[in-house]
PyMOL CGO cylinders between C-alpha atoms (Angstrom):
from pymol import cmd
from pymol.cgo import CYLINDER

trace = [
    CYLINDER, 10.98, -3.92, -13.20, 9.94, -1.87, -11.56, 0.3, 1, 1, 1, 1, 1, 1,
    CYLINDER, 9.94, -1.87, -11.56, 11.29, -1.12, -7.55, 0.3, 1, 1, 1, 1, 1, 1,
    CYLINDER, 11.29, -1.12, -7.55, 10.02, -1.34, -4.73, 0.3, 1, 1, 1, 1, 1, 1,
    CYLINDER, 10.02, -1.34, -4.73, 9.87, 2.34, -2.29, 0.3, 1, 1, 1, 1, 1, 1,
    CYLINDER, 9.87, 2.34, -2.29, 7.69, 1.79, -0.06, 0.3, 1, 1, 1, 1, 1, 1,
    CYLINDER, 7.69, 1.79, -0.06, 7.93, -0.48, 3.21, 0.3, 1, 1, 1, 1, 1, 1,
    CYLINDER, 7.93, -0.48, 3.21, 4.53, -1.50, 3.68, 0.3, 1, 1, 1, 1, 1, 1,
    CYLINDER, 4.53, -1.50, 3.68, 3.08, -4.54, 5.14, 0.3, 1, 1, 1, 1, 1, 1,
    CYLINDER, 3.08, -4.54, 5.14, -0.31, -5.58, 5.19, 0.3, 1, 1, 1, 1, 1, 1,
    CYLINDER, -0.31, -5.58, 5.19, -1.96, -5.40, 8.62, 0.3, 1, 1, 1, 1, 1, 1,
    CYLINDER, -1.96, -5.40, 8.62, -3.42, -8.67, 10.65, 0.3, 1, 1, 1, 1, 1, 1,
    CYLINDER, -3.42, -8.67, 10.65, -5.94, -8.77, 12.82, 0.3, 1, 1, 1, 1, 1, 1,
    CYLINDER, -5.94, -8.77, 12.82, -9.64, -11.58, 13.27, 0.3, 1, 1, 1, 1, 1, 1,
    CYLINDER, -9.64, -11.58, 13.27, -12.88, -11.06, 10.74, 0.3, 1, 1, 1, 1, 1, 1,
    CYLINDER, -12.88, -11.06, 10.74, -15.68, -10.65, 14.00, 0.3, 1, 1, 1, 1, 1, 1,
    CYLINDER, -15.68, -10.65, 14.00, -18.62, -11.92, 13.07, 0.3, 1, 1, 1, 1, 1, 1,
    CYLINDER, -18.62, -11.92, 13.07, -21.70, -11.36, 14.57, 0.3, 1, 1, 1, 1, 1, 1,
    CYLINDER, -21.70, -11.36, 14.57, -21.55, -14.48, 16.18, 0.3, 1, 1, 1, 1, 1, 1,
    CYLINDER, -21.55, -14.48, 16.18, -18.56, -13.53, 16.90, 0.3, 1, 1, 1, 1, 1, 1,
    CYLINDER, -18.56, -13.53, 16.90, -16.62, -16.13, 14.81, 0.3, 1, 1, 1, 1, 1, 1,
    CYLINDER, -16.62, -16.13, 14.81, -13.18, -15.30, 14.66, 0.3, 1, 1, 1, 1, 1, 1,
    CYLINDER, -13.18, -15.30, 14.66, -10.75, -15.98, 11.26, 0.3, 1, 1, 1, 1, 1, 1,
    CYLINDER, -10.75, -15.98, 11.26, -7.47, -14.26, 9.61, 0.3, 1, 1, 1, 1, 1, 1,
    CYLINDER, -7.47, -14.26, 9.61, -7.69, -11.90, 8.12, 0.3, 1, 1, 1, 1, 1, 1,
    CYLINDER, -7.69, -11.90, 8.12, -5.15, -9.25, 6.37, 0.3, 1, 1, 1, 1, 1, 1,
    CYLINDER, -5.15, -9.25, 6.37, -6.12, -5.77, 5.71, 0.3, 1, 1, 1, 1, 1, 1,
    CYLINDER, -6.12, -5.77, 5.71, -3.46, -4.47, 2.09, 0.3, 1, 1, 1, 1, 1, 1,
    CYLINDER, -3.46, -4.47, 2.09, -1.65, -1.44, 1.32, 0.3, 1, 1, 1, 1, 1, 1,
    CYLINDER, -1.65, -1.44, 1.32, -2.88, 0.74, -1.65, 0.3, 1, 1, 1, 1, 1, 1,
    CYLINDER, -2.88, 0.74, -1.65, 0.55, -0.28, -3.95, 0.3, 1, 1, 1, 1, 1, 1,
    CYLINDER, 0.55, -0.28, -3.95, 0.97, 1.74, -7.30, 0.3, 1, 1, 1, 1, 1, 1,
    CYLINDER, 0.97, 1.74, -7.30, 2.64, 1.76, -10.27, 0.3, 1, 1, 1, 1, 1, 1,
    CYLINDER, 2.64, 1.76, -10.27, 4.55, 5.07, -11.03, 0.3, 1, 1, 1, 1, 1, 1,
    CYLINDER, 4.55, 5.07, -11.03, 6.46, 6.60, -13.55, 0.3, 1, 1, 1, 1, 1, 1,
    CYLINDER, 6.46, 6.60, -13.55, 8.49, 9.63, -11.96, 0.3, 1, 1, 1, 1, 1, 1,
    CYLINDER, 8.49, 9.63, -11.96, 12.09, 10.71, -13.51, 0.3, 1, 1, 1, 1, 1, 1,
    CYLINDER, 12.09, 10.71, -13.51, 12.09, 7.82, -16.34, 0.3, 1, 1, 1, 1, 1, 1,
    CYLINDER, 12.09, 7.82, -16.34, 12.03, 5.43, -13.58, 0.3, 1, 1, 1, 1, 1, 1,
    CYLINDER, 12.03, 5.43, -13.58, 8.83, 2.92, -12.33, 0.3, 1, 1, 1, 1, 1, 1,
    CYLINDER, 8.83, 2.92, -12.33, 8.74, 2.27, -8.59, 0.3, 1, 1, 1, 1, 1, 1,
    CYLINDER, 8.74, 2.27, -8.59, 5.78, 0.66, -6.29, 0.3, 1, 1, 1, 1, 1, 1,
    CYLINDER, 5.78, 0.66, -6.29, 4.30, 2.32, -3.58, 0.3, 1, 1, 1, 1, 1, 1,
    CYLINDER, 4.30, 2.32, -3.58, 1.67, 3.07, -1.80, 0.3, 1, 1, 1, 1, 1, 1,
    CYLINDER, 1.67, 3.07, -1.80, -1.26, 5.61, -2.40, 0.3, 1, 1, 1, 1, 1, 1,
    CYLINDER, -1.26, 5.61, -2.40, -0.84, 7.90, 0.00, 0.3, 1, 1, 1, 1, 1, 1,
    CYLINDER, -0.84, 7.90, 0.00, 3.45, 8.66, -0.79, 0.3, 1, 1, 1, 1, 1, 1,
    CYLINDER, 3.45, 8.66, -0.79, 3.07, 8.80, -4.26, 0.3, 1, 1, 1, 1, 1, 1,
    CYLINDER, 3.07, 8.80, -4.26, 0.47, 11.64, -2.73, 0.3, 1, 1, 1, 1, 1, 1,
    CYLINDER, 0.47, 11.64, -2.73, 3.85, 12.87, -1.82, 0.3, 1, 1, 1, 1, 1, 1,
    CYLINDER, 3.85, 12.87, -1.82, 6.09, 13.03, -4.60, 0.3, 1, 1, 1, 1, 1, 1,
    CYLINDER, 6.09, 13.03, -4.60, 3.20, 14.23, -7.16, 0.3, 1, 1, 1, 1, 1, 1,
    CYLINDER, 3.20, 14.23, -7.16, 3.37, 17.75, -4.05, 0.3, 1, 1, 1, 1, 1, 1,
    CYLINDER, 3.37, 17.75, -4.05, 6.57, 17.69, -4.11, 0.3, 1, 1, 1, 1, 1, 1,
    CYLINDER, 6.57, 17.69, -4.11, 7.34, 18.27, -7.61, 0.3, 1, 1, 1, 1, 1, 1,
    CYLINDER, 7.34, 18.27, -7.61, 5.42, 21.24, -7.38, 0.3, 1, 1, 1, 1, 1, 1,
]
cmd.load_cgo(trace, "trace")
């Protein structure tokens, strides 16, 4: 089982149509499963990019 590293949560707001109707929506973070040092983790795509940079 992969451990969750990131603390990112969905952003919440309203979706607005041209008629100005409001409905609730959520922008979910881009979570990825990665293996680092033989350990599976769940992290955001931006954090995974940072991990790749640190490995070099």
